[in-house]
Structure formats: structure tokens, C-alpha cells
PDB file of all heavy atoms in Angstrom:
ATOM      1  N   MET A   1      75.091 126.726  45.469  1.00  0.00           N
ATOM      2  CA  MET A   1      75.921 126.961  44.336  1.00  0.00           C
ATOM      3  C   MET A   1      75.309 128.171  43.502  1.00  0.00           C
ATOM      4  O   MET A   1      74.126 128.448  43.601  1.00  0.00           O
ATOM      5  CB  MET A   1      76.084 125.725  43.440  1.00  0.00           C
ATOM      6  CG  MET A   1      74.828 125.439  42.546  1.00  0.00           C
ATOM      7  SD  MET A   1      75.025 123.916  41.553  1.00  0.00           S
ATOM      8  CE  MET A   1      74.300 122.752  42.738  1.00  0.00           C
ATOM      9  N   ARG A   2      76.127 128.844  42.780  1.00  0.00           N
ATOM     10  CA  ARG A   2      75.722 129.919  41.949  1.00  0.00           C
ATOM     11  C   ARG A   2      75.287 129.449  40.594  1.00  0.00           C
ATOM     12  O   ARG A   2      75.905 128.553  40.009  1.00  0.00           O
ATOM     13  CB  ARG A   2      76.889 130.949  41.773  1.00  0.00           C
ATOM     14  CG  ARG A   2      77.466 131.510  42.997  1.00  0.00           C
ATOM     15  CD  ARG A   2      76.612 132.483  43.743  1.00  0.00           C
ATOM     16  NE  ARG A   2      76.343 133.646  43.017  1.00  0.00           N
ATOM     17  CZ  ARG A   2      75.413 134.513  43.297  1.00  0.00           C
ATOM     18  NH1 ARG A   2      74.709 134.302  44.389  1.00  0.00           N
ATOM     19  NH2 ARG A   2      75.107 135.529  42.575  1.00  0.00           N
ATOM     20  N   LYS A   3      74.130 129.887  40.175  1.00  0.00           N
ATOM     21  CA  LYS A   3      73.595 129.555  38.817  1.00  0.00           C
ATOM     22  C   LYS A   3      73.229 130.811  38.117  1.00  0.00           C
ATOM     23  O   LYS A   3      73.155 131.876  38.712  1.00  0.00           O
ATOM     24  CB  LYS A   3      72.323 128.658  38.982  1.00  0.00           C
ATOM     25  CG  LYS A   3      72.650 127.259  39.396  1.00  0.00           C
ATOM     26  CD  LYS A   3      71.423 126.359  39.079  1.00  0.00           C
ATOM     27  CE  LYS A   3      71.828 124.925  39.242  1.00  0.00           C
ATOM     28  NZ  LYS A   3      70.859 124.003  38.700  1.00  0.00           N
ATOM     29  N   VAL A   4      73.022 130.721  36.833  1.00  0.00           N
ATOM     30  CA  VAL A   4      72.593 131.774  35.993  1.00  0.00           C
ATOM     31  C   VAL A   4      71.110 131.465  35.502  1.00  0.00           C
ATOM     32  O   VAL A   4      70.915 130.363  34.985  1.00  0.00           O
ATOM     33  CB  VAL A   4      73.523 132.008  34.801  1.00  0.00           C
ATOM     34  CG1 VAL A   4      72.945 133.123  33.917  1.00  0.00           C
ATOM     35  CG2 VAL A   4      74.846 132.369  35.347  1.00  0.00           C
ATOM     36  N   CYS A   5      70.235 132.361  35.809  1.00  0.00           N
ATOM     37  CA  CYS A   5      68.876 132.130  35.319  1.00  0.00           C
ATOM     38  C   CYS A   5      68.798 132.082  33.833  1.00  0.00           C
ATOM     39  O   CYS A   5      69.296 132.992  33.145  1.00  0.00           O
ATOM     40  CB  CYS A   5      67.944 133.310  35.933  1.00  0.00           C
ATOM     41  SG  CYS A   5      66.250 133.166  35.340  1.00  0.00           S
ATOM     42  N   SER A   6      68.159 131.071  33.324  1.00  0.00           N
ATOM     43  CA  SER A   6      68.115 130.971  31.831  1.00  0.00           C
ATOM     44  C   SER A   6      67.097 131.858  31.208  1.00  0.00           C
ATOM     45  O   SER A   6      67.079 132.036  30.023  1.00  0.00           O
ATOM     46  CB  SER A   6      67.867 129.529  31.421  1.00  0.00           C
ATOM     47  OG  SER A   6      66.652 129.068  32.033  1.00  0.00           O
ATOM     48  N   LEU A   7      66.320 132.548  32.027  1.00  0.00           N
ATOM     49  CA  LEU A   7      65.349 133.512  31.524  1.00  0.00           C
ATOM     50  C   LEU A   7      65.833 134.930  31.435  1.00  0.00           C
ATOM     51  O   LEU A   7      65.682 135.682  30.503  1.00  0.00           O
ATOM     52  CB  LEU A   7      63.987 133.498  32.366  1.00  0.00           C
ATOM     53  CG  LEU A   7      63.304 132.104  32.367  1.00  0.00           C
ATOM     54  CD1 LEU A   7      62.047 132.158  33.234  1.00  0.00           C
ATOM     55  CD2 LEU A   7      62.971 131.666  30.938  1.00  0.00           C
ATOM     56  N   CYS A   8      66.507 135.387  32.574  1.00  0.00           N
ATOM     57  CA  CYS A   8      66.985 136.784  32.612  1.00  0.00           C
ATOM     58  C   CYS A   8      68.477 136.950  32.672  1.00  0.00           C
ATOM     59  O   CYS A   8      69.018 138.024  32.648  1.00  0.00           O
ATOM     60  CB  CYS A   8      66.341 137.563  33.830  1.00  0.00           C
ATOM     61  SG  CYS A   8      67.022 136.912  35.421  1.00  0.00           S
ATOM     62  N   LEU A   9      69.177 135.782  32.784  1.00  0.00           N
ATOM     63  CA  LEU A   9      70.646 135.747  32.812  1.00  0.00           C
ATOM     64  C   LEU A   9      71.324 136.359  34.048  1.00  0.00           C
ATOM     65  O   LEU A   9      72.479 136.596  34.133  1.00  0.00           O
ATOM     66  CB  LEU A   9      71.245 136.337  31.543  1.00  0.00           C
ATOM     67  CG  LEU A   9      70.734 135.788  30.280  1.00  0.00           C
ATOM     68  CD1 LEU A   9      71.444 136.512  29.046  1.00  0.00           C
ATOM     69  CD2 LEU A   9      71.028 134.306  30.175  1.00  0.00           C
ATOM     70  N   GLU A  10      70.457 136.530  35.119  1.00  0.00           N
ATOM     71  CA  GLU A  10      71.042 137.027  36.415  1.00  0.00           C
ATOM     72  C   GLU A  10      71.510 135.843  37.224  1.00  0.00           C
ATOM     73  O   GLU A  10      70.972 134.711  37.145  1.00  0.00           O
ATOM     74  CB  GLU A  10      69.961 137.717  37.202  1.00  0.00           C
ATOM     75  CG  GLU A  10      69.472 139.032  36.651  1.00  0.00           C
ATOM     76  CD  GLU A  10      70.555 140.125  36.698  1.00  0.00           C
ATOM     77  OE1 GLU A  10      71.251 140.189  37.640  1.00  0.00           O
ATOM     78  OE2 GLU A  10      70.653 140.912  35.661  1.00  0.00           O
ATOM     79  N   GLU A  11      72.633 136.037  37.977  1.00  0.00           N
ATOM     80  CA  GLU A  11      73.094 135.030  38.875  1.00  0.00           C
ATOM     81  C   GLU A  11      72.233 134.952  40.121  1.00  0.00           C
ATOM     82  O   GLU A  11      71.738 135.989  40.550  1.00  0.00           O
ATOM     83  CB  GLU A  11      74.557 135.361  39.303  1.00  0.00           C
ATOM     84  CG  GLU A  11      75.574 134.993  38.238  1.00  0.00           C
ATOM     85  CD  GLU A  11      76.965 135.072  38.759  1.00  0.00           C
ATOM     86  OE1 GLU A  11      77.165 135.016  39.984  1.00  0.00           O
ATOM     87  OE2 GLU A  11      77.890 135.144  37.949  1.00  0.00           O
ATOM     88  N   PHE A  12      72.117 133.731  40.619  1.00  0.00           N
ATOM     89  CA  PHE A  12      71.330 133.539  41.904  1.00  0.00           C
ATOM     90  C   PHE A  12      71.882 132.312  42.617  1.00  0.00           C
ATOM     91  O   PHE A  12      72.603 131.512  42.004  1.00  0.00           O
ATOM     92  CB  PHE A  12      69.845 133.365  41.617  1.00  0.00           C
ATOM     93  CG  PHE A  12      69.469 132.186  40.865  1.00  0.00           C
ATOM     94  CD1 PHE A  12      68.918 131.006  41.516  1.00  0.00           C
ATOM     95  CD2 PHE A  12      69.619 132.124  39.499  1.00  0.00           C
ATOM     96  CE1 PHE A  12      68.583 129.926  40.835  1.00  0.00           C
ATOM     97  CE2 PHE A  12      69.292 130.930  38.798  1.00  0.00           C
ATOM     98  CZ  PHE A  12      68.753 129.864  39.510  1.00  0.00           C
ATOM     99  N   GLU A  13      71.590 132.181  43.879  1.00  0.00           N
ATOM    100  CA  GLU A  13      72.044 131.073  44.734  1.00  0.00           C
ATOM    101  C   GLU A  13      71.039 129.921  44.603  1.00  0.00           C
ATOM    102  O   GLU A  13      69.836 130.125  44.846  1.00  0.00           O
ATOM    103  CB  GLU A  13      72.169 131.521  46.120  1.00  0.00           C
ATOM    104  CG  GLU A  13      72.920 130.544  46.984  1.00  0.00           C
ATOM    105  CD  GLU A  13      74.389 130.374  46.665  1.00  0.00           C
ATOM    106  OE1 GLU A  13      75.030 131.299  46.172  1.00  0.00           O
ATOM    107  OE2 GLU A  13      74.885 129.298  46.868  1.00  0.00           O
ATOM    108  N   CYS A  14      71.544 128.749  44.257  1.00  0.00           N
ATOM    109  CA  CYS A  14      70.767 127.512  44.218  1.00  0.00           C
ATOM    110  C   CYS A  14      71.243 126.573  45.308  1.00  0.00           C
ATOM    111  O   CYS A  14      72.464 126.371  45.405  1.00  0.00           O
ATOM    112  CB  CYS A  14      70.859 126.870  42.807  1.00  0.00           C
ATOM    113  SG  CYS A  14      69.992 125.286  42.684  1.00  0.00           S
ATOM    114  N   GLY A  15      70.302 126.040  46.094  1.00  0.00           N
ATOM    115  CA  GLY A  15      70.676 125.215  47.184  1.00  0.00           C
ATOM    116  C   GLY A  15      70.590 123.741  46.944  1.00  0.00           C
ATOM    117  O   GLY A  15      70.513 122.926  47.889  1.00  0.00           O
ATOM    118  N   GLY A  16      70.319 123.365  45.642  1.00  0.00           N
ATOM    119  CA  GLY A  16      70.194 121.925  45.383  1.00  0.00           C
ATOM    120  C   GLY A  16      68.864 121.361  46.046  1.00  0.00           C
ATOM    121  O   GLY A  16      67.852 122.032  45.962  1.00  0.00           O
ATOM    122  N   PRO A  17      68.940 120.194  46.675  1.00  0.00           N
ATOM    123  CA  PRO A  17      67.730 119.581  47.252  1.00  0.00           C
ATOM    124  C   PRO A  17      67.089 120.472  48.352  1.00  0.00           C
ATOM    125  O   PRO A  17      65.887 120.385  48.533  1.00  0.00           O
ATOM    126  CB  PRO A  17      68.251 118.275  47.875  1.00  0.00           C
ATOM    127  CG  PRO A  17      69.489 117.990  47.093  1.00  0.00           C
ATOM    128  CD  PRO A  17      70.085 119.311  46.772  1.00  0.00           C
ATOM    129  N   SER A  18      67.851 121.292  48.989  1.00  0.00           N
ATOM    130  CA  SER A  18      67.253 122.177  50.064  1.00  0.00           C
ATOM    131  C   SER A  18      67.140 123.609  49.599  1.00  0.00           C
ATOM    132  O   SER A  18      67.310 124.557  50.321  1.00  0.00           O
ATOM    133  CB  SER A  18      68.110 122.058  51.272  1.00  0.00           C
ATOM    134  OG  SER A  18      69.394 122.509  51.066  1.00  0.00           O
ATOM    135  N   CYS A  19      66.909 123.789  48.295  1.00  0.00           N
ATOM    136  CA  CYS A  19      66.894 125.146  47.695  1.00  0.00           C
ATOM    137  C   CYS A  19      65.657 125.927  48.146  1.00  0.00           C
ATOM    138  O   CYS A  19      64.608 125.335  48.508  1.00  0.00           O
ATOM    139  CB  CYS A  19      66.917 125.000  46.168  1.00  0.00           C
ATOM    140  SG  CYS A  19      67.134 126.604  45.301  1.00  0.00           S
ATOM    141  N   TRP A  20      65.740 127.195  48.023  1.00  0.00           N
ATOM    142  CA  TRP A  20      64.628 128.154  48.344  1.00  0.00           C
ATOM    143  C   TRP A  20      63.420 127.742  47.547  1.00  0.00           C
ATOM    144  O   TRP A  20      62.277 127.916  47.997  1.00  0.00           O
ATOM    145  CB  TRP A  20      65.070 129.585  48.078  1.00  0.00           C
ATOM    146  CG  TRP A  20      65.437 129.836  46.568  1.00  0.00           C
ATOM    147  CD1 TRP A  20      66.624 129.730  46.039  1.00  0.00           C
ATOM    148  CD2 TRP A  20      64.506 130.094  45.501  1.00  0.00           C
ATOM    149  NE1 TRP A  20      66.547 129.946  44.656  1.00  0.00           N
ATOM    150  CE2 TRP A  20      65.217 130.154  44.336  1.00  0.00           C
ATOM    151  CE3 TRP A  20      63.134 130.323  45.408  1.00  0.00           C
ATOM    152  CZ2 TRP A  20      64.665 130.418  43.094  1.00  0.00           C
ATOM    153  CZ3 TRP A  20      62.538 130.546  44.179  1.00  0.00           C
ATOM    154  CH2 TRP A  20      63.329 130.627  43.094  1.00  0.00           C
ATOM    155  N   CYS A  21      63.508 127.302  46.301  1.00  0.00           N
ATOM    156  CA  CYS A  21      62.346 127.001  45.465  1.00  0.00           C
ATOM    157  C   CYS A  21      61.582 125.875  45.964  1.00  0.00           C
ATOM    158  O   CYS A  21      60.354 125.746  45.566  1.00  0.00           O
ATOM    159  CB  CYS A  21      62.841 126.769  44.017  1.00  0.00           C
ATOM    160  SG  CYS A  21      63.745 125.267  43.705  1.00  0.00           S
ATOM    161  N   SER A  22      62.088 124.967  46.817  1.00  0.00           N
ATOM    162  CA  SER A  22      61.265 123.899  47.284  1.00  0.00           C
ATOM    163  C   SER A  22      60.102 124.314  48.213  1.00  0.00           C
ATOM    164  O   SER A  22      59.206 123.579  48.497  1.00  0.00           O
ATOM    165  CB  SER A  22      62.122 122.851  48.068  1.00  0.00           C
ATOM    166  OG  SER A  22      62.746 123.455  49.213  1.00  0.00           O
ATOM    167  N   SER A  23      60.257 125.626  48.701  1.00  0.00           N
ATOM    168  CA  SER A  23      59.204 126.079  49.584  1.00  0.00           C
ATOM    169  C   SER A  23      58.213 127.002  48.865  1.00  0.00           C
ATOM    170  O   SER A  23      57.296 127.568  49.419  1.00  0.00           O
ATOM    171  CB  SER A  23      59.771 126.872  50.755  1.00  0.00           C
ATOM    172  OG  SER A  23      60.481 128.024  50.339  1.00  0.00           O
ATOM    173  N   VAL A  24      58.437 127.115  47.524  1.00  0.00           N
ATOM    174  CA  VAL A  24      57.495 128.000  46.739  1.00  0.00           C
ATOM    175  C   VAL A  24      56.402 127.149  46.072  1.00  0.00           C
ATOM    176  O   VAL A  24      56.684 126.071  45.507  1.00  0.00           O
ATOM    177  CB  VAL A  24      58.301 128.699  45.590  1.00  0.00           C
ATOM    178  CG1 VAL A  24      57.401 129.510  44.701  1.00  0.00           C
ATOM    179  CG2 VAL A  24      59.375 129.565  46.228  1.00  0.00           C
ATOM    180  N   SER A  25      55.140 127.652  46.226  1.00  0.00           N
ATOM    181  CA  SER A  25      53.985 126.946  45.587  1.00  0.00           C
ATOM    182  C   SER A  25      53.874 127.453  44.197  1.00  0.00           C
ATOM    183  O   SER A  25      53.682 128.705  44.010  1.00  0.00           O
ATOM    184  CB  SER A  25      52.731 127.247  46.432  1.00  0.00           C
ATOM    185  OG  SER A  25      51.674 126.624  45.802  1.00  0.00           O
ATOM    186  N   VAL A  26      53.979 126.638  43.209  1.00  0.00           N
ATOM    187  CA  VAL A  26      53.862 126.977  41.765  1.00  0.00           C
ATOM    188  C   VAL A  26      52.584 126.309  41.228  1.00  0.00           C
ATOM    189  O   VAL A  26      52.393 125.133  41.296  1.00  0.00           O
ATOM    190  CB  VAL A  26      55.094 126.566  41.015  1.00  0.00           C
ATOM    191  CG1 VAL A  26      55.015 126.893  39.518  1.00  0.00           C
ATOM    192  CG2 VAL A  26      56.408 127.168  41.633  1.00  0.00           C
ATOM    193  N   ASP A  27      51.802 127.175  40.581  1.00  0.00           N
ATOM    194  CA  ASP A  27      50.579 126.693  39.959  1.00  0.00           C
ATOM    195  C   ASP A  27      50.932 125.600  38.936  1.00  0.00           C
ATOM    196  O   ASP A  27      51.990 125.705  38.212  1.00  0.00           O
ATOM    197  CB  ASP A  27      49.930 127.964  39.221  1.00  0.00           C
ATOM    198  CG  ASP A  27      48.705 127.594  38.503  1.00  0.00           C
ATOM    199  OD1 ASP A  27      47.628 127.655  39.116  1.00  0.00           O
ATOM    200  OD2 ASP A  27      48.827 127.277  37.298  1.00  0.00           O
ATOM    201  N   GLU A  28      50.080 124.684  38.806  1.00  0.00           N
ATOM    202  CA  GLU A  28      50.327 123.535  37.886  1.00  0.00           C
ATOM    203  C   GLU A  28      50.523 123.970  36.422  1.00  0.00           C
ATOM    204  O   GLU A  28      51.378 123.446  35.743  1.00  0.00           O
ATOM    205  CB  GLU A  28      49.218 122.503  37.976  1.00  0.00           C
ATOM    206  CG  GLU A  28      49.479 121.210  37.243  1.00  0.00           C
ATOM    207  CD  GLU A  28      50.684 120.438  37.583  1.00  0.00           C
ATOM    208  OE1 GLU A  28      50.965 120.434  38.780  1.00  0.00           O
ATOM    209  OE2 GLU A  28      51.398 119.978  36.683  1.00  0.00           O
ATOM    210  N   LYS A  29      49.772 124.997  36.023  1.00  0.00           N
ATOM    211  CA  LYS A  29      49.857 125.519  34.622  1.00  0.00           C
ATOM    212  C   LYS A  29      51.324 126.098  34.417  1.00  0.00           C
ATOM    213  O   LYS A  29      51.991 125.838  33.373  1.00  0.00           O
ATOM    214  CB  LYS A  29      48.862 126.581  34.432  1.00  0.00           C
ATOM    215  CG  LYS A  29      48.800 127.077  32.939  1.00  0.00           C
ATOM    216  CD  LYS A  29      47.605 128.015  32.755  1.00  0.00           C
ATOM    217  CE  LYS A  29      47.589 128.509  31.310  1.00  0.00           C
ATOM    218  NZ  LYS A  29      46.425 129.397  31.104  1.00  0.00           N
ATOM    219  N   VAL A  30      51.789 126.850  35.404  1.00  0.00           N
ATOM    220  CA  VAL A  30      53.122 127.405  35.330  1.00  0.00           C
ATOM    221  C   VAL A  30      54.162 126.329  35.380  1.00  0.00           C
ATOM    222  O   VAL A  30      55.133 126.325  34.616  1.00  0.00           O
ATOM    223  CB  VAL A  30      53.371 128.417  36.497  1.00  0.00           C
ATOM    224  CG1 VAL A  30      54.780 128.900  36.530  1.00  0.00           C
ATOM    225  CG2 VAL A  30      52.385 129.608  36.393  1.00  0.00           C
ATOM    226  N   ARG A  31      53.987 125.377  36.236  1.00  0.00           N
ATOM    227  CA  ARG A  31      54.945 124.239  36.391  1.00  0.00           C
ATOM    228  C   ARG A  31      54.990 123.512  34.982  1.00  0.00           C
ATOM    229  O   ARG A  31      56.059 123.061  34.626  1.00  0.00           O
ATOM    230  CB  ARG A  31      54.414 123.293  37.456  1.00  0.00           C
ATOM    231  CG  ARG A  31      55.460 122.172  37.777  1.00  0.00           C
ATOM    232  CD  ARG A  31      54.908 121.227  38.822  1.00  0.00           C
ATOM    233  NE  ARG A  31      54.373 121.818  40.004  1.00  0.00           N
ATOM    234  CZ  ARG A  31      55.125 122.171  41.059  1.00  0.00           C
ATOM    235  NH1 ARG A  31      56.416 121.901  41.055  1.00  0.00           N
ATOM    236  NH2 ARG A  31      54.565 122.704  42.102  1.00  0.00           N
ATOM    237  N   SER A  32      53.929 123.354  34.350  1.00  0.00           N
ATOM    238  CA  SER A  32      53.932 122.630  33.039  1.00  0.00           C
ATOM    239  C   SER A  32      54.647 123.399  31.931  1.00  0.00           C
ATOM    240  O   SER A  32      55.202 122.738  31.056  1.00  0.00           O
ATOM    241  CB  SER A  32      52.526 122.238  32.624  1.00  0.00           C
ATOM    242  OG  SER A  32      51.797 123.420  32.283  1.00  0.00           O
ATOM    243  N   ILE A  33      54.661 124.718  31.965  1.00  0.00           N
ATOM    244  CA  ILE A  33      55.380 125.465  30.916  1.00  0.00           C
ATOM    245  C   ILE A  33      56.742 125.830  31.260  1.00  0.00           C
ATOM    246  O   ILE A  33      57.530 126.167  30.331  1.00  0.00           O
ATOM    247  CB  ILE A  33      54.548 126.690  30.467  1.00  0.00           C
ATOM    248  CG1 ILE A  33      54.466 127.650  31.634  1.00  0.00           C
ATOM    249  CG2 ILE A  33      53.148 126.321  29.975  1.00  0.00           C
ATOM    250  CD1 ILE A  33      54.011 129.063  31.263  1.00  0.00           C
ATOM    251  N   LEU A  34      57.158 125.785  32.486  1.00  0.00           N
ATOM    252  CA  LEU A  34      58.566 126.143  32.867  1.00  0.00           C
ATOM    253  C   LEU A  34      59.609 125.381  32.068  1.00  0.00           C
ATOM    254  O   LEU A  34      60.563 125.946  31.588  1.00  0.00           O
ATOM    255  CB  LEU A  34      58.803 126.051  34.352  1.00  0.00           C
ATOM    256  CG  LEU A  34      58.424 127.300  35.118  1.00  0.00           C
ATOM    257  CD1 LEU A  34      58.602 126.979  36.654  1.00  0.00           C
ATOM    258  CD2 LEU A  34      59.252 128.467  34.775  1.00  0.00           C
ATOM    259  N   PRO A  35      59.444 124.083  31.888  1.00  0.00           N
ATOM    260  CA  PRO A  35      60.466 123.350  31.113  1.00  0.00           C
ATOM    261  C   PRO A  35      60.614 123.804  29.670  1.00  0.00           C
ATOM    262  O   PRO A  35      61.675 123.714  29.058  1.00  0.00           O
ATOM    263  CB  PRO A  35      60.013 121.871  31.151  1.00  0.00           C
ATOM    264  CG  PRO A  35      59.180 121.837  32.363  1.00  0.00           C
ATOM    265  CD  PRO A  35      58.482 123.162  32.476  1.00  0.00           C
ATOM    266  N   LEU A  36      59.467 124.401  29.120  1.00  0.00           N
ATOM    267  CA  LEU A  36      59.498 124.928  27.800  1.00  0.00           C
ATOM    268  C   LEU A  36      60.222 126.251  27.741  1.00  0.00           C
ATOM    269  O   LEU A  36      60.811 126.647  26.724  1.00  0.00           O
ATOM    270  CB  LEU A  36      58.097 125.077  27.238  1.00  0.00           C
ATOM    271  CG  LEU A  36      57.237 123.860  27.246  1.00  0.00           C
ATOM    272  CD1 LEU A  36      55.837 124.158  26.854  1.00  0.00           C
ATOM    273  CD2 LEU A  36      57.808 122.733  26.261  1.00  0.00           C
ATOM    274  N   LEU A  37      60.144 126.963  28.847  1.00  0.00           N
ATOM    275  CA  LEU A  37      60.783 128.286  28.909  1.00  0.00           C
ATOM    276  C   LEU A  37      62.292 128.236  29.299  1.00  0.00           C
ATOM    277  O   LEU A  37      63.041 129.097  28.913  1.00  0.00           O
ATOM    278  CB  LEU A  37      60.067 129.173  29.911  1.00  0.00           C
ATOM    279  CG  LEU A  37      58.616 129.516  29.596  1.00  0.00           C
ATOM    280  CD1 LEU A  37      57.939 130.212  30.786  1.00  0.00           C
ATOM    281  CD2 LEU A  37      58.441 130.295  28.373  1.00  0.00           C
ATOM    282  N   SER A  38      62.554 127.235  30.108  1.00  0.00           N
ATOM    283  CA  SER A  38      63.891 127.177  30.737  1.00  0.00           C
ATOM    284  C   SER A  38      64.375 125.735  30.818  1.00  0.00           C
ATOM    285  O   SER A  38      63.581 124.855  31.254  1.00  0.00           O
ATOM    286  CB  SER A  38      63.872 127.824  32.079  1.00  0.00           C
ATOM    287  OG  SER A  38      65.076 127.613  32.750  1.00  0.00           O
ATOM    288  N   GLY A  39      65.629 125.529  30.481  1.00  0.00           N
ATOM    289  CA  GLY A  39      66.218 124.114  30.587  1.00  0.00           C
ATOM    290  C   GLY A  39      66.756 123.875  31.949  1.00  0.00           C
ATOM    291  O   GLY A  39      67.184 122.730  32.212  1.00  0.00           O
ATOM    292  N   ASP A  40      66.793 124.894  32.798  1.00  0.00           N
ATOM    293  CA  ASP A  40      67.440 124.683  34.119  1.00  0.00           C
ATOM    294  C   ASP A  40      66.591 125.634  35.167  1.00  0.00           C
ATOM    295  O   ASP A  40      65.559 126.047  34.836  1.00  0.00           O
ATOM    296  CB  ASP A  40      68.859 125.181  34.065  1.00  0.00           C
ATOM    297  CG  ASP A  40      69.685 124.579  35.284  1.00  0.00           C
ATOM    298  OD1 ASP A  40      69.139 123.830  36.077  1.00  0.00           O
ATOM    299  OD2 ASP A  40      70.937 124.862  35.302  1.00  0.00           O
ATOM    300  N   CYS A  41      67.172 125.786  36.265  1.00  0.00           N
ATOM    301  CA  CYS A  41      66.559 126.618  37.374  1.00  0.00           C
ATOM    302  C   CYS A  41      66.377 128.044  36.871  1.00  0.00           C
ATOM    303  O   CYS A  41      67.057 128.539  36.046  1.00  0.00           O
ATOM    304  CB  CYS A  41      67.415 126.570  38.607  1.00  0.00           C
ATOM    305  SG  CYS A  41      67.674 124.947  39.309  1.00  0.00           S
ATOM    306  N   VAL A  42      65.374 128.649  37.464  1.00  0.00           N
ATOM    307  CA  VAL A  42      65.174 130.104  37.285  1.00  0.00           C
ATOM    308  C   VAL A  42      65.258 130.798  38.551  1.00  0.00           C
ATOM    309  O   VAL A  42      65.096 130.187  39.646  1.00  0.00           O
ATOM    310  CB  VAL A  42      63.814 130.371  36.613  1.00  0.00           C
ATOM    311  CG1 VAL A  42      63.708 129.731  35.259  1.00  0.00           C
ATOM    312  CG2 VAL A  42      62.629 129.896  37.444  1.00  0.00           C
ATOM    313  N   CYS A  43      65.609 132.073  38.528  1.00  0.00           N
ATOM    314  CA  CYS A  43      65.821 132.870  39.672  1.00  0.00           C
ATOM    315  C   CYS A  43      64.509 133.178  40.475  1.00  0.00           C
ATOM    316  O   CYS A  43      63.478 133.014  39.894  1.00  0.00           O
ATOM    317  CB  CYS A  43      66.567 134.129  39.374  1.00  0.00           C
ATOM    318  SG  CYS A  43      65.604 135.342  38.461  1.00  0.00           S
ATOM    319  N   PRO A  44      64.666 133.563  41.726  1.00  0.00           N
ATOM    320  CA  PRO A  44      63.452 133.855  42.495  1.00  0.00           C
ATOM    321  C   PRO A  44      62.594 134.973  41.837  1.00  0.00           C
ATOM    322  O   PRO A  44      61.373 134.851  41.850  1.00  0.00           O
ATOM    323  CB  PRO A  44      64.006 134.376  43.812  1.00  0.00           C
ATOM    324  CG  PRO A  44      65.344 133.792  43.956  1.00  0.00           C
ATOM    325  CD  PRO A  44      65.870 133.640  42.541  1.00  0.00           C
ATOM    326  N   ARG A  45      63.203 135.971  41.334  1.00  0.00           N
ATOM    327  CA  ARG A  45      62.437 137.034  40.621  1.00  0.00           C
ATOM    328  C   ARG A  45      61.664 136.496  39.462  1.00  0.00           C
ATOM    329  O   ARG A  45      60.406 136.775  39.328  1.00  0.00           O
ATOM    330  CB  ARG A  45      63.372 138.104  40.141  1.00  0.00           C
ATOM    331  CG  ARG A  45      62.669 139.375  39.684  1.00  0.00           C
ATOM    332  CD  ARG A  45      63.521 140.480  39.305  1.00  0.00           C
ATOM    333  NE  ARG A  45      64.823 140.403  39.826  1.00  0.00           N
ATOM    334  CZ  ARG A  45      65.937 141.076  39.362  1.00  0.00           C
ATOM    335  NH1 ARG A  45      65.797 141.840  38.336  1.00  0.00           N
ATOM    336  NH2 ARG A  45      67.115 140.883  39.856  1.00  0.00           N
ATOM    337  N   CYS A  46      62.249 135.698  38.556  1.00  0.00           N
ATOM    338  CA  CYS A  46      61.481 135.231  37.394  1.00  0.00           C
ATOM    339  C   CYS A  46      60.373 134.198  37.824  1.00  0.00           C
ATOM    340  O   CYS A  46      59.320 134.209  37.246  1.00  0.00           O
ATOM    341  CB  CYS A  46      62.488 134.546  36.456  1.00  0.00           C
ATOM    342  SG  CYS A  46      63.448 135.714  35.476  1.00  0.00           S
ATOM    343  N   LEU A  47      60.737 133.394  38.827  1.00  0.00           N
ATOM    344  CA  LEU A  47      59.674 132.450  39.322  1.00  0.00           C
ATOM    345  C   LEU A  47      58.516 133.183  39.901  1.00  0.00           C
ATOM    346  O   LEU A  47      57.403 132.842  39.644  1.00  0.00           O
ATOM    347  CB  LEU A  47      60.276 131.421  40.298  1.00  0.00           C
ATOM    348  CG  LEU A  47      59.412 130.313  40.661  1.00  0.00           C
ATOM    349  CD1 LEU A  47      58.908 129.562  39.443  1.00  0.00           C
ATOM    350  CD2 LEU A  47      60.055 129.457  41.678  1.00  0.00           C
ATOM    351  N   SER A  48      58.768 134.207  40.695  1.00  0.00           N
ATOM    352  CA  SER A  48      57.683 134.962  41.307  1.00  0.00           C
ATOM    353  C   SER A  48      56.840 135.767  40.300  1.00  0.00           C
ATOM    354  O   SER A  48      55.640 135.920  40.426  1.00  0.00           O
ATOM    355  CB  SER A  48      58.152 135.882  42.427  1.00  0.00           C
ATOM    356  OG  SER A  48      58.978 136.920  41.840  1.00  0.00           O
ATOM    357  N   ARG A  49      57.442 136.136  39.158  1.00  0.00           N
ATOM    358  CA  ARG A  49      56.713 136.885  38.112  1.00  0.00           C
ATOM    359  C   ARG A  49      55.798 135.901  37.386  1.00  0.00           C
ATOM    360  O   ARG A  49      54.787 136.362  36.875  1.00  0.00           O
ATOM    361  CB  ARG A  49      57.721 137.376  37.076  1.00  0.00           C
ATOM    362  CG  ARG A  49      58.491 138.616  37.507  1.00  0.00           C
ATOM    363  CD  ARG A  49      59.345 139.066  36.388  1.00  0.00           C
ATOM    364  NE  ARG A  49      60.219 140.071  36.849  1.00  0.00           N
ATOM    365  CZ  ARG A  49      61.355 140.415  36.210  1.00  0.00           C
ATOM    366  NH1 ARG A  49      61.694 139.772  35.038  1.00  0.00           N
ATOM    367  NH2 ARG A  49      62.171 141.245  36.694  1.00  0.00           N
ATOM    368  N   ARG A  50      56.046 134.654  37.463  1.00  0.00           N
ATOM    369  CA  ARG A  50      55.194 133.674  36.726  1.00  0.00           C
ATOM    370  C   ARG A  50      54.156 132.986  37.602  1.00  0.00           C
ATOM    371  O   ARG A  50      53.496 132.106  37.165  1.00  0.00           O
ATOM    372  CB  ARG A  50      56.149 132.661  36.032  1.00  0.00           C
ATOM    373  CG  ARG A  50      56.758 133.317  34.853  1.00  0.00           C
ATOM    374  CD  ARG A  50      57.993 132.695  34.397  1.00  0.00           C
ATOM    375  NE  ARG A  50      58.508 133.202  33.132  1.00  0.00           N
ATOM    376  CZ  ARG A  50      59.116 134.388  33.026  1.00  0.00           C
ATOM    377  NH1 ARG A  50      59.275 135.139  34.083  1.00  0.00           N
ATOM    378  NH2 ARG A  50      59.630 134.784  31.862  1.00  0.00           N
ATOM    379  N   LEU A  51      54.123 133.368  38.867  1.00  0.00           N
ATOM    380  CA  LEU A  51      53.199 132.712  39.837  1.00  0.00           C
ATOM    381  C   LEU A  51      51.794 133.290  39.656  1.00  0.00           C
ATOM    382  O   LEU A  51      51.544 134.399  39.433  1.00  0.00           O
ATOM    383  CB  LEU A  51      53.665 132.896  41.267  1.00  0.00           C
ATOM    384  CG  LEU A  51      54.910 132.118  41.526  1.00  0.00           C
ATOM    385  CD1 LEU A  51      55.360 132.491  43.026  1.00  0.00           C
ATOM    386  CD2 LEU A  51      54.836 130.595  41.377  1.00  0.00           C
TER     387      LEU A  51
END
């Protein structure tokens, strides 16, 4: 499904339970602050900037 990144407002493809983000390793510190930065999914570019 198409989503809009709540950080940069760019559209991106979200695959739900089998989404691209399930294969990304995110540091625990980043994982703990993401809910404060965004209420929903973020795009691959924004997630990689925060790794």
C-alpha cells in the first residue's frame, strides 16, 4: 500500500507484515525515539538517515 512518510511527506510503498522495513536492523536508541518523531511508518530514506 502507498503511505506518506510523516517525517518528509514523501510517498513510499509499505508492505504491511512483509514490508521492506522488517529486514532493516534499527538501533535500540533509534527505535525508542521513532514513535516520538512519527506516529506511523517512515520511508526508507528517513529510516536509513537515522540508523
